[in-house]
N, C-alpha and C positions, 0 to 999 in steps of 0.2 A: 700291740699284738704282733710281734715280729714274725715275718714269714706267712702271715695270714692275710688272704685277700677277702674282703667283705664287700657285698653289694646289696642293694635294696631293689627288688623288682616288684612292681605293682601292676598285676593284670587288671584289666577293666572288664566288667561284665556289662554287656550292652543290651539294650532292649530290642525286642524283635522288630524287624523292619529297618533297623539302622544299617546303612550301607557300609559302615566301617566296623567289621566284626572282630578284628584281632589286633587291638592296639595295646602295646605294653610300654611302660615308661620305667627306665632303670637308672638309679643313682649308683655310682661306683667310685672306687678310689677314695675312701674316707680320709678326711683331714679334720681332726678334732671332731666337732659335732656337725660338720658339713661334708660335702662331697666335691671332688674335683671334676667329675664327669656326669653328664646327663645324656642318656641315649634313648632314642625313640625307635621302637620296633613296630613293623606292620607285617602281619602274616609270617612272623618269625624272622624277618629280614630287617637289618639295620636301615632306617631311613636317614638318620642323622645322629652324630655324636657331637655334643658341645663340650669343650673343655675350658676350665678356668683355673685360676690360681688365687692364693690368699691376698695378694698385694695389688694386682692390677685389674684383671677381669672379674675377680671375685669367685668364691666357691658357692656351690648350690645348696640351698636349703631344701630339705626333704619336706614336701607338702603333701599330706594325705587327708582327705581326698584331693585328687589333682584339680587344679583350677582350669577347667576346660570350658570351651564354648558349648552351647546346647547340642550342636551337631558333631562335637568332638574334633572339629577341624583345627581348632586353635588351642594351644596350651600357653598359659601364663606361668612364668617361673621367676624365681628370685635368686639373685646372686649377691653375696656380700663381700666386699673388699675390705681388708683390715690392714692397719698400719699404725705408725706413731707420728704424731705431729709435735713439733717443737714449740714450746711456749716462750713468751718474752723473757721469763726469768731463767731460761736455759734448760729447764726441765722438759719432759715430754709426757704425753698421755696417749692412750690408745684411741684410735679413731676408726669408725666404720662408715662405709658408703654403701647404701642399698641400691642395687640395680634391679629393674624389672624388665623382663623380655617377653615377647610373644612370638611363638614359632608355629608354622603350619605343620601339623602332624602328618599330613599326607605327602607333602613334597619335601619337608625338611627345611623349608625357607624360613630363615630367621628374619622376621619382618621389622622388629624394632627392639631396642634396648635403651631404656631411659631411667632417669631418677625422678625424685620429687613427686608431683601430683599425678604423673602417669601411673605410679604404683597404686594409687587409690582408686583406680578405675574398675569397671566390671564389663562383662560381655552383654551385649544387647541380644534380643531375640533373633535379630537378623545377622548376627555375627560381627557386629562392629564393636569397637572398644569405647566405652563411655567414661569420661573423666569429669570431675567436678568443674563447673564454670568453663568448659571447653566444648567445641563442637565434637560430635561423634567422630572417632578415628576410623576411617574406612580402611580396613586391613588389607584388602586386595589391592586397592589403589596405592597404598603406601609401600607395598613390597618393592624392593630394589629392582630396577630395570637397567639393562645394558646401556641405554641411552643416557642414564644418569652419570655414567662414567665416561662415555664418549658419545656425543661431543660435549656434554655439559660440564665435564671436568672433575668429577669426584675421583678420588684416588683409591686404587686397590691396595689393601693392607692385609696380607695373608695371615699376619699374627693376630688379627682381630676378627672374630667369627662373623660379625655383622657386615664388614666391608671386604671380606675375602672373595677370591674368585670362586671358591667352592660354593659360597652362599649365593653369589650372583647367578651361577649356573643352575642352582636349585630354584631360585625365585623367578628367573627369566630364562628357561632352558633354550639352548641354541636350536634354532629352527630355520627354515628357508626364509622366514621374514626378517630375521635379525643376524644372519651369519655375516653379512657385510659389515655390520656394526661391530661384531665380535672381532672380525679381521682387523679393523681399525684399532680396536682396543688393544690387541696384543702387539700391534705394530708401534704403539705409542706408549707402552708400559714395559717395565722390566719384571719378569716373573722368575721364580725359582725353577730351574729346569726340571727337577725331579718332583715337583708338586704334582700329585695325581690329577688334580683338576686341570692344570695347565696341559699335561700330557693328553688328557681326554679331549680337551678343546682342540689341540693341535691335530689330533686324529680326525675329529669331526670336520675340521677345516682343510684336511688333506695336506697339511704342511709336511 
């Protein structure tokens, strides 16, 4: 469909008394039977847009109804990366890898993106992620923290949503308690000068 932009927007009707009254999840930029973008809106404003591709990060499967925790704080989503693998006889075949992610719909923090048994989990009543034969995954405790990058040594990779500076700032927002750590982080890493997250952080740090 040349020249046509299609997207899928799924509003959620929430029960009375829920504190999150206007959550929308949008899939856009179709690629074959999947989508390149997943956007979360709250009160009409973009909380986070995740982007993928067919070959590395994967494109998003549209899942309706959405796989949400009971309190709507967490969304589970699926991305599928496709490619070809070479066989010993010199031929090739199509190969797909399924990734599953969990994002905080309120903050936009991408908490985890995994494969394998992680994808077979489910949300517990208290908002944890339960997987077969594994302890419950405490989503709040597993969210990226600035100290994971400095001094513990994880690397920022802005081309990967989970390890990007944008994600870190959504998961562990700069505050009076962690600004010194953020200062050390940007002194010991190279960032793209025009990256909006980097510019925002420099402004907060009064660079």
